C-alpha positions as CSV (number, residue, x, y, z in Angstrom):
1,M,-39.0,-21.2,-39.1
2,A,-36.6,-18.4,-40.3
3,K,-37.3,-17.1,-43.8
4,T,-35.2,-15.1,-46.3
5,I,-37.2,-11.9,-46.9
6,V,-36.5,-9.3,-49.5
7,L,-38.0,-6.0,-48.3
8,T,-38.1,-2.8,-50.5
9,G,-38.9,0.6,-49.2
10,A,-37.0,-0.3,-46.1
11,S,-35.2,2.9,-45.4
12,D,-38.1,4.7,-43.7
13,G,-41.7,4.5,-42.6
14,I,-43.5,1.2,-42.5
15,G,-40.7,-0.6,-44.3
16,A,-38.2,0.2,-41.6
17,A,-40.8,-0.6,-38.9
18,A,-41.5,-4.0,-40.6
19,A,-37.8,-4.7,-40.9
20,I,-37.4,-4.3,-37.1
21,Q,-40.3,-6.6,-36.4
22,L,-39.4,-9.3,-38.9
23,A,-35.8,-9.3,-37.6
24,A,-37.0,-9.8,-34.1
25,R,-38.7,-13.0,-35.3
26,G,-35.4,-14.3,-36.6
27,H,-35.8,-13.8,-40.3
28,R,-32.9,-13.1,-42.6
29,L,-33.5,-9.7,-44.3
30,I,-32.3,-8.4,-47.6
31,L,-33.2,-4.7,-47.5
32,A,-33.6,-2.2,-50.3
33,G,-34.2,1.6,-50.1
34,R,-33.7,4.9,-51.7
35,S,-31.8,6.7,-48.9
36,K,-28.3,5.4,-48.3
37,D,-27.9,6.8,-44.8
38,K,-31.3,5.8,-43.6
39,L,-31.0,2.4,-45.1
40,R,-27.6,1.9,-43.4
41,A,-29.1,2.9,-40.1
42,V,-32.0,0.4,-40.4
43,A,-29.7,-2.4,-41.5
44,E,-27.4,-1.8,-38.6
45,R,-30.3,-1.8,-36.2
46,V,-31.8,-5.1,-37.4
47,G,-28.5,-6.8,-38.1
48,A,-29.1,-7.2,-41.9
49,A,-25.9,-8.0,-43.7
50,D,-27.4,-7.2,-47.1
51,A,-28.8,-3.7,-47.8
52,F,-28.9,-2.2,-51.3
53,V,-29.6,1.3,-52.4
54,A,-32.0,1.5,-55.4
55,D,-34.2,4.3,-56.6
56,F,-37.2,2.9,-58.5
57,E,-37.3,6.1,-60.7
58,D,-34.5,4.3,-62.5
59,L,-35.3,0.9,-63.9
60,G,-31.6,0.4,-64.5
61,A,-31.2,0.6,-60.7
62,V,-34.0,-2.0,-60.3
63,R,-32.2,-4.4,-62.7
64,G,-29.0,-3.8,-60.7
65,L,-30.8,-4.5,-57.5
66,A,-32.1,-7.8,-58.9
67,E,-28.5,-8.7,-59.9
68,Q,-27.2,-8.0,-56.4
69,I,-30.0,-10.0,-54.7
70,L,-29.5,-12.9,-57.1
71,G,-25.8,-12.9,-56.2
72,R,-26.7,-13.3,-52.5
73,C,-29.3,-16.1,-52.6
74,D,-30.8,-18.8,-54.7
75,R,-34.0,-19.0,-52.7
76,I,-36.3,-16.2,-51.6
77,D,-39.2,-17.1,-49.2
78,V,-40.8,-13.7,-49.3
79,L,-40.6,-10.6,-51.5
80,A,-42.3,-7.6,-49.9
81,N,-42.8,-4.9,-52.6
82,N,-43.2,-1.9,-50.3
83,A,-41.4,0.9,-52.2
84,G,-43.7,3.7,-53.4
85,G,-45.1,7.1,-52.9
86,V,-47.3,9.9,-54.2
87,F,-45.7,12.7,-56.3
88,D,-46.6,15.9,-58.1
89,G,-46.6,15.6,-61.8
90,P,-47.0,14.3,-64.3
91,K,-43.2,13.9,-64.5
92,R,-41.5,11.7,-67.1
93,T,-38.6,9.5,-65.8
94,G,-35.4,8.8,-67.7
95,D,-37.1,5.6,-68.7
96,G,-39.9,7.5,-70.3
97,F,-42.8,6.6,-67.9
98,E,-44.8,8.7,-65.5
99,R,-42.9,8.7,-62.1
100,T,-45.8,7.6,-59.9
101,F,-46.6,4.7,-62.1
102,Q,-43.0,3.6,-62.5
103,V,-42.1,3.9,-58.8
104,N,-45.2,2.2,-57.5
105,H,-45.9,-0.4,-60.2
106,L,-43.3,-0.8,-63.0
107,G,-40.4,-1.1,-60.6
108,P,-41.9,-3.8,-58.4
109,F,-43.3,-5.6,-61.5
110,L,-39.8,-5.7,-63.0
111,L,-38.1,-6.7,-59.8
112,T,-40.5,-9.5,-59.1
113,N,-40.1,-11.0,-62.6
114,L,-36.3,-10.7,-62.4
115,L,-36.3,-12.6,-59.1
116,L,-38.8,-15.2,-60.4
117,Q,-36.4,-18.2,-60.3
118,P,-35.4,-17.9,-56.5
119,L,-39.1,-17.2,-55.8
120,L,-40.2,-20.3,-57.6
121,A,-37.4,-22.3,-55.9
122,A,-38.8,-21.5,-52.5
123,G,-42.5,-21.6,-53.3
124,A,-42.5,-18.0,-52.2
125,T,-45.0,-15.3,-51.1
126,V,-45.0,-12.0,-52.9
127,V,-46.6,-9.2,-50.8
128,A,-47.6,-5.8,-52.2
129,T,-48.2,-2.7,-50.2
130,S,-51.3,-1.2,-51.8
131,S,-53.7,1.3,-50.5
132,V,-57.4,2.3,-50.1
133,A,-56.5,4.9,-52.7
134,S,-57.2,2.1,-55.1
135,R,-60.9,2.6,-54.1
136,L,-61.0,6.2,-53.3
137,Y,-59.1,7.8,-56.2
138,A,-58.4,5.2,-58.9
139,R,-59.9,5.8,-62.3
140,L,-57.6,3.5,-64.4
141,D,-57.8,3.9,-68.2
142,L,-56.1,0.9,-69.7
143,A,-55.3,3.0,-72.8
144,D,-53.4,5.4,-70.5
145,V,-51.9,3.3,-67.7
146,N,-49.3,6.1,-67.0
147,T,-52.1,8.5,-66.2
148,W,-50.7,11.2,-68.5
149,N,-54.2,12.5,-69.2
150,D,-56.3,14.2,-66.5
151,F,-53.4,13.8,-64.1
152,S,-53.7,14.5,-60.4
153,P,-51.2,13.2,-57.8
154,M,-54.0,11.2,-56.0
155,R,-55.6,9.8,-59.1
156,A,-52.2,8.7,-60.4
157,Y,-51.4,7.2,-56.9
158,G,-54.8,5.5,-56.8
159,N,-54.2,4.0,-60.3
160,A,-50.8,2.8,-59.3
161,K,-52.1,1.2,-56.1
162,L,-54.8,-0.5,-58.1
163,A,-52.1,-1.7,-60.5
164,N,-50.5,-3.4,-57.4
165,I,-53.7,-5.3,-56.8
166,L,-54.1,-6.3,-60.4
167,F,-50.4,-7.5,-60.5
168,T,-51.1,-9.5,-57.4
169,K,-54.0,-11.2,-59.1
170,G,-51.9,-11.8,-62.2
171,L,-49.1,-13.4,-60.2
172,H,-51.7,-15.7,-58.6
173,E,-53.2,-16.7,-61.9
174,R,-49.8,-17.4,-63.6
175,Y,-47.8,-18.9,-60.8
176,S,-50.0,-20.3,-58.0
177,S,-49.8,-23.7,-59.6
178,A,-46.0,-23.5,-59.4
179,G,-46.2,-22.7,-55.6
180,I,-46.0,-18.9,-55.5
181,S,-48.6,-17.1,-53.4
182,A,-49.4,-13.4,-53.7
183,V,-51.3,-10.9,-51.6
184,A,-51.9,-7.1,-51.5
185,L,-52.6,-5.1,-48.4
186,H,-53.6,-1.7,-47.2
187,P,-51.2,-0.8,-44.3
188,G,-53.5,1.7,-42.7
189,V,-53.4,5.5,-42.8
190,V,-50.0,5.8,-41.3
191,A,-48.0,8.8,-40.0
192,T,-45.0,8.7,-42.4
193,N,-43.3,11.0,-44.9
194,F,-46.1,10.1,-47.4
195,A,-47.0,13.1,-49.7
196,A,-44.2,15.2,-48.3
197,G,-43.1,16.3,-51.8
198,T,-46.5,17.2,-53.1
199,R,-49.0,20.1,-52.9
200,T,-52.0,17.8,-52.4
201,F,-54.5,18.1,-49.7
202,S,-53.1,14.8,-48.3
203,R,-50.0,16.7,-47.4
204,L,-52.1,18.7,-44.9
205,L,-52.9,15.4,-43.1
206,Y,-49.6,13.7,-43.3
207,Q,-47.1,16.6,-42.9
208,T,-48.8,18.9,-40.4
209,P,-49.9,18.5,-36.7
210,L,-53.0,16.8,-38.0
211,K,-50.8,13.6,-38.3
212,V,-51.4,12.9,-34.6
213,F,-54.7,11.4,-35.8
214,L,-53.0,8.8,-37.9
215,T,-51.7,5.4,-36.9
216,S,-48.0,4.9,-36.2
217,A,-45.4,3.6,-38.6
218,A,-44.9,0.8,-36.1
219,S,-48.6,-0.2,-36.5
220,G,-48.4,-0.1,-40.3
221,G,-45.1,-2.0,-40.2
222,A,-46.8,-4.7,-38.0
223,R,-49.5,-5.2,-40.6
224,L,-46.9,-5.5,-43.4
225,A,-44.9,-7.9,-41.2
226,R,-48.0,-10.0,-40.4
227,F,-48.8,-10.5,-44.1
228,A,-45.1,-11.2,-44.9
229,S,-44.8,-13.9,-42.3
230,G,-48.3,-15.2,-42.6
231,R,-49.4,-18.5,-44.1
232,P,-51.3,-18.4,-47.4
233,G,-54.5,-20.3,-47.2
234,H,-54.6,-19.9,-43.4
235,D,-53.9,-16.2,-42.6
236,W,-54.9,-14.9,-46.0
237,E,-55.9,-16.1,-49.5
238,S,-53.6,-15.9,-52.4
239,G,-54.6,-13.4,-55.1
240,E,-56.6,-11.2,-52.8
241,Y,-56.4,-7.7,-51.5
242,Y,-57.0,-6.9,-47.8
243,E,-57.8,-3.6,-46.2
244,A,-57.0,-5.2,-42.8
245,P,-56.1,-8.7,-41.7
246,G,-59.1,-10.9,-42.3
247,K,-60.9,-8.1,-44.1
248,P,-61.0,-8.4,-47.9
249,G,-60.7,-4.9,-49.5
250,R,-62.7,-3.2,-52.3
251,F,-61.2,-1.3,-55.2
252,R,-62.5,0.8,-58.0
253,L,-62.2,-0.7,-61.5
254,E,-64.1,0.5,-64.5
255,S,-63.1,-2.5,-66.8
256,P,-63.8,-6.2,-66.4
257,L,-61.4,-7.7,-63.9
258,D,-59.9,-10.4,-66.1
259,E,-59.4,-7.9,-69.0
260,A,-57.7,-5.4,-66.7
261,V,-55.4,-8.1,-65.1
262,A,-54.3,-9.4,-68.6
263,S,-54.0,-6.0,-70.2
264,L,-51.9,-4.5,-67.4
265,W,-49.6,-7.5,-67.3
266,D,-49.0,-7.5,-71.1
267,Q,-48.5,-3.7,-71.2
268,S,-46.1,-3.8,-68.2
269,S,-44.0,-6.6,-69.7
270,A,-43.7,-4.6,-73.0
271,L,-42.9,-1.3,-71.2
272,V,-40.0,-2.8,-69.1
273,R,-38.9,-5.0,-72.0
274,L,-39.2,-8.0,-69.9
275,D,-38.5,-10.5,-72.7
């Protein structure tokens, strides 16, 4: 059965690969990405009529993206929050937040909540592209969710990917009874442009000949597409994080889980002025 799928981060990497695979299965795609030219090329390849440019470093662009999507459909079967990346910093965005936290968490958090009505109408699935960085590098301080203090690119990225997992659990707690399912996944260690703009050791792996040891973008896209088109309760359980299909993942959290889920949701709502 064809679904209406909103896919962010679709202009490159695993997002573009997932778009190709989901389109081949007959789904209707609404694509969003940061690069106009790359996004246009992906949209033309997969036959997507709707493709919108939005940079999550600007929450105004996220709100504009939501308005455009709401103007195209009143039901969304799947929202795949795939936009993200690791950056040097700390860098304050025009909205006043640390860039890594905003692009990876606050942008998707805001977009999901702005699209809540069509998601509820369809009993939708919300998929988050997280990462094993949530276990390897995260040290989330709930009093400093932006990671202004003791910043390093990988710690900030790990904290943001942990935030994706906590948001997934928050969505499940708040909206599973209304029909929404939520899942987070690690796409694999994929050969993409990840870390290209940083001076981290990860750049040596992702942006040098060492990347031949990584899995392909097509493989990571296949994993994202599998979760996006999967059946909650059958292929995966709502509210959970998976390091691979059928393999629940672990993450590093130094606060009680319930406290962290509630605190992050409340802080995120206040930061993006959701009300």
